[in-house]
C-alpha positions as CSV (number, residue, x, y, z in Angstrom):
1,M,-31.2,0.3,17.5
2,S,-28.0,-1.3,18.9
3,S,-24.7,0.4,17.9
4,P,-22.4,-1.4,15.4
5,W,-20.1,-3.9,16.9
6,E,-16.5,-2.7,17.2
7,P,-13.3,-4.7,18.1
8,R,-12.4,-4.5,21.7
9,D,-9.1,-4.8,23.6
10,V,-10.2,-7.5,26.0
11,G,-6.7,-8.3,27.3
12,L,-6.4,-11.7,25.5
13,L,-2.9,-11.3,24.2
14,T,0.1,-11.3,26.5
15,P,3.5,-12.8,25.8
16,E,2.4,-15.9,27.8
17,T,-0.9,-16.4,26.0
18,I,0.8,-16.0,22.6
19,V,3.3,-18.7,23.5
20,Q,0.4,-20.9,24.7
21,L,-1.3,-20.4,21.4
22,V,1.8,-21.4,19.4
23,K,2.0,-24.6,21.5
24,I,-1.7,-25.5,21.0
25,K,-1.7,-24.7,17.3
26,P,1.8,-24.9,15.8
27,S,0.5,-23.9,12.3
28,I,0.0,-20.4,13.7
29,K,3.8,-19.9,13.3
30,E,3.3,-19.1,9.6
31,F,2.2,-15.6,10.7
32,F,5.6,-14.9,12.2
33,G,9.1,-14.6,11.0
34,R,12.2,-14.9,13.1
35,S,15.8,-13.9,12.4
36,N,18.0,-14.4,15.5
37,E,16.1,-12.6,18.2
38,N,14.0,-10.4,15.8
39,V,10.4,-11.4,15.3
40,L,8.0,-9.9,12.8
41,F,4.3,-10.4,12.4
42,A,2.4,-10.7,9.1
43,V,0.2,-7.7,9.9
44,E,-1.6,-7.6,6.6
45,R,-2.9,-11.1,7.3
46,V,-4.1,-10.1,10.8
47,G,-7.7,-11.1,9.9
48,E,-6.6,-14.6,9.0
49,F,-4.6,-14.7,12.2
50,G,-7.7,-13.8,14.3
51,Q,-9.7,-16.6,12.7
52,A,-6.9,-19.2,13.1
53,A,-6.3,-18.2,16.8
54,Y,-10.0,-18.2,17.5
55,S,-10.3,-21.8,16.3
56,A,-7.4,-23.0,18.4
57,P,-9.0,-25.7,20.7
58,G,-9.2,-24.7,24.3
59,W,-7.3,-21.4,23.9
60,L,-10.4,-19.1,24.2
61,S,-12.6,-21.5,26.1
62,A,-12.9,-19.2,29.1
63,Q,-13.1,-15.9,27.1
64,R,-15.9,-14.1,25.4
65,A,-14.1,-12.8,22.4
66,M,-14.6,-12.8,18.6
67,P,-11.9,-13.3,16.0
68,E,-12.0,-9.6,15.3
69,D,-11.1,-8.9,18.9
70,V,-8.0,-11.2,18.6
71,A,-7.0,-9.5,15.3
72,F,-7.5,-6.0,16.8
73,E,-5.4,-6.8,19.8
74,M,-2.6,-8.4,17.7
75,S,-2.3,-5.3,15.6
76,K,-1.7,-3.3,18.7
77,K,1.2,-5.6,19.8
78,C,3.3,-4.4,16.8
79,G,5.4,-1.4,16.0
80,A,4.2,1.2,13.5
81,K,6.5,0.7,10.5
82,H,5.8,-1.8,7.8
83,Y,8.5,-4.0,6.1
84,Y,8.7,-6.4,3.2
85,V,9.9,-9.6,4.9
86,I,12.1,-11.6,2.6
87,C,13.8,-15.0,2.9
88,N,16.2,-16.3,0.3
89,E,14.8,-13.8,-2.2
90,R,11.2,-14.9,-1.6
91,L,8.7,-12.4,-0.2
92,L,7.1,-14.0,2.8
93,F,4.8,-11.2,3.9
94,I,4.4,-7.5,4.8
95,G,5.1,-7.3,8.5
96,R,5.8,-5.2,11.5
97,F,8.1,-5.9,14.4
98,L,6.4,-7.2,17.5
99,K,6.9,-5.4,20.8
100,L,10.1,-6.5,22.5
101,S,8.3,-8.5,25.3
102,F,6.5,-10.5,22.6
103,Q,9.7,-11.0,20.6
104,D,11.5,-12.3,23.6
105,A,8.8,-14.7,24.5
106,L,8.2,-16.1,21.0
107,A,11.7,-16.3,19.6
108,P,12.6,-19.6,21.4
109,H,9.5,-21.2,19.8
110,L,10.2,-20.2,16.2
111,V,12.9,-21.4,13.7
112,S,15.4,-18.7,12.9
113,M,15.6,-17.9,9.2
114,P,17.9,-15.8,7.0
115,L,15.5,-12.9,6.8
116,R,15.9,-9.4,5.6
117,W,13.4,-6.7,5.8
118,I,12.9,-3.6,3.6
119,D,11.1,-0.5,4.6
120,V,7.9,-0.1,2.5
121,S,7.9,3.7,2.6
122,N,10.2,4.0,-0.5
123,F,10.2,0.6,-2.0
124,I,7.7,-1.6,-3.8
125,H,8.3,-5.3,-4.1
126,P,7.2,-6.7,-7.6
127,H,5.4,-9.6,-5.8
128,D,3.5,-7.4,-3.4
129,P,0.2,-9.4,-3.0
130,V,-2.0,-6.3,-2.9
131,L,-0.4,-4.9,-6.0
132,C,-0.6,-8.2,-7.9
133,E,-4.3,-8.6,-7.1
134,Y,-5.2,-5.0,-7.9
135,E,-7.7,-4.6,-10.7
136,K,-6.2,-4.5,-14.2
137,I,-2.6,-3.8,-13.3
138,T,0.4,-5.6,-14.9
139,P,3.7,-5.3,-13.0
140,I,6.7,-4.3,-15.1
141,F,9.5,-3.2,-12.7
142,D,12.2,-2.5,-15.3
143,A,14.6,0.4,-15.3
144,E,12.0,2.9,-16.7
145,N,8.5,1.8,-15.7
146,V,6.8,0.3,-12.6
147,I,3.5,-1.1,-14.0
148,E,1.0,-0.9,-16.8
149,A,-2.5,0.0,-15.9
150,A,-5.7,-0.3,-17.9
151,T,-7.7,2.9,-18.2
152,D,-10.7,4.1,-20.2
153,F,-8.3,5.8,-22.6
154,G,-5.9,2.8,-23.1
155,R,-3.2,0.9,-21.3
156,I,-0.8,3.3,-19.8
157,K,2.7,2.5,-18.4
158,I,3.6,4.4,-15.2
159,S,7.2,5.5,-15.1
160,W,9.4,5.6,-12.0
161,H,9.9,9.3,-12.5
162,A,6.2,10.0,-12.5
163,L,5.6,7.8,-9.4
164,N,8.5,9.3,-7.5
165,G,7.3,12.8,-8.2
166,F,3.8,12.0,-7.2
167,T,4.9,10.3,-4.0
168,D,7.0,13.3,-2.9
169,R,4.1,15.7,-3.5
170,I,1.1,13.7,-2.4
171,R,2.6,13.1,1.0
172,A,2.6,16.8,1.6
173,S,-0.8,17.4,0.0
174,L,-3.7,15.9,2.0
175,E,-6.2,18.1,0.1
176,A,-5.3,16.5,-3.2
177,I,-6.4,13.0,-2.0
178,Q,-9.9,14.1,-0.9
179,G,-12.4,11.5,-2.0
180,F,-9.8,8.9,-2.7
181,H,-9.4,7.2,0.7
182,G,-8.2,3.6,1.4
183,H,-4.5,3.9,0.5
184,D,-1.8,4.5,3.1
185,V,0.5,7.0,1.4
186,A,3.2,6.3,4.0
187,M,3.7,3.1,1.9
188,K,5.0,3.7,-1.6
189,R,2.6,1.0,-2.8
190,G,-0.3,3.2,-1.5
191,C,1.1,6.2,-3.5
192,L,1.2,4.0,-6.6
193,L,-2.4,2.8,-6.2
194,L,-3.6,6.3,-5.5
195,L,-1.8,7.5,-8.7
196,V,-3.6,4.8,-10.7
197,K,-7.0,5.9,-9.3
198,A,-6.2,9.5,-10.0
199,L,-5.0,8.8,-13.6
200,R,-8.2,6.7,-14.3
201,A,-10.4,9.5,-13.0
202,S,-8.5,12.3,-14.9
203,K,-9.9,14.3,-17.8
204,P,-8.2,15.5,-21.0
205,V,-6.8,19.0,-21.1
206,E,-4.7,21.0,-23.5
207,R,-1.9,23.6,-23.1
208,N,-2.8,27.0,-24.4
209,N,0.8,27.3,-25.7
210,R,1.3,24.3,-27.9
211,V,4.8,25.3,-29.0
212,M,5.9,25.3,-25.4
213,Q,4.3,21.8,-25.0
214,M,6.4,20.4,-27.9
215,L,9.6,22.0,-26.6
216,R,9.1,20.6,-23.1
217,H,8.8,17.1,-24.4
218,G,11.4,16.9,-27.1
219,F,8.8,17.4,-29.9
220,R,7.1,14.1,-28.9
221,P,3.3,14.2,-29.1
222,A,2.2,14.5,-25.5
223,A,-1.4,14.1,-24.0
224,Y,-2.3,16.1,-20.9
225,R,-4.9,15.0,-18.4
226,S,-6.0,16.6,-15.1
227,W,-7.4,15.5,-11.8
228,Q,-8.1,17.8,-8.8
229,G,-5.4,20.3,-9.8
230,W,-2.9,17.7,-10.9
231,I,-1.5,17.5,-14.5
232,F,-0.5,14.1,-15.9
233,V,1.7,14.1,-19.0
234,I,1.4,11.0,-21.2
235,A,3.8,10.3,-24.2
236,D,4.3,7.0,-26.0
237,E,1.5,5.5,-23.9
238,T,3.6,6.2,-20.8
239,L,2.9,8.5,-17.9
240,I,6.2,10.3,-18.0
241,T,5.6,13.0,-15.4
242,C,3.0,14.6,-13.2
243,Y,2.9,17.8,-11.2
244,E,0.4,19.8,-9.1
245,K,-1.1,23.1,-10.1
246,E,-3.6,25.4,-8.5
247,R,-7.1,24.1,-8.3
248,Q,-8.2,26.3,-11.2
249,I,-5.8,24.9,-13.9
250,T,-7.5,27.2,-16.5
251,K,-5.5,30.0,-14.8
252,C,-2.3,28.1,-15.3
253,G,-2.1,27.9,-19.1
254,Y,-4.4,24.9,-19.6
255,R,-7.9,24.4,-20.9
256,F,-10.3,21.5,-20.7
257,A,-11.1,19.5,-23.9
258,E,-14.5,20.3,-25.2
259,G,-17.3,19.0,-22.9
260,E,-14.9,18.0,-20.1
261,R,-14.5,19.4,-16.6
262,D,-12.1,18.5,-13.8
263,R,-13.3,16.2,-11.0
């Protein structure tokens, strides 16, 4: 049996070949943004870029490469950090800066725009395309709450306080995300989507000391849920906070609701 095909670095992309590509197929410019001498690439659209570049007439005529090869190589021509790239308050794409040699070559062939870029590690744009397309999520982005998410136990708002606490802790707790792969927690969006997954997978628990529960939350009725040692506190249909306990939460003053067990 042949081994699965994997993308290869076949040496297609140099500053010169990228400039040639832009000249052959000007529409490829939509994957780039330039501000003065700074050039960013729409890295989350790298698959589309590979397909568009592959279809450029004559550009790959002498090469044996697939669109995936082009996409793979292009992703390697960028820096590591992701940014929201914004022009006149409109989100253009999530991008990374090209390596300097590619920026220098491409800049003269792109129109300079009034761009600004925001580090995605501690910011979520309300029009983030991945967030907007995520299953059963409604963006809110007001002073108190980020989103509203549909769950099996109702529609729950997620507060900024809960997200910020989860972000700080989850980045230092790789064990806690075991079994929930696919989200880059270096991006705050990734932390939010992982929090939604965790909340949806959680099970109801109760505090052994109900008086302490009422005191902690201003006598508001609060529901507790647990997932892999995390405790989620929900009041007024809002996730107001979350914190990490030991794996055996039954040793930390909590008990599972009848018939339930942690996942």
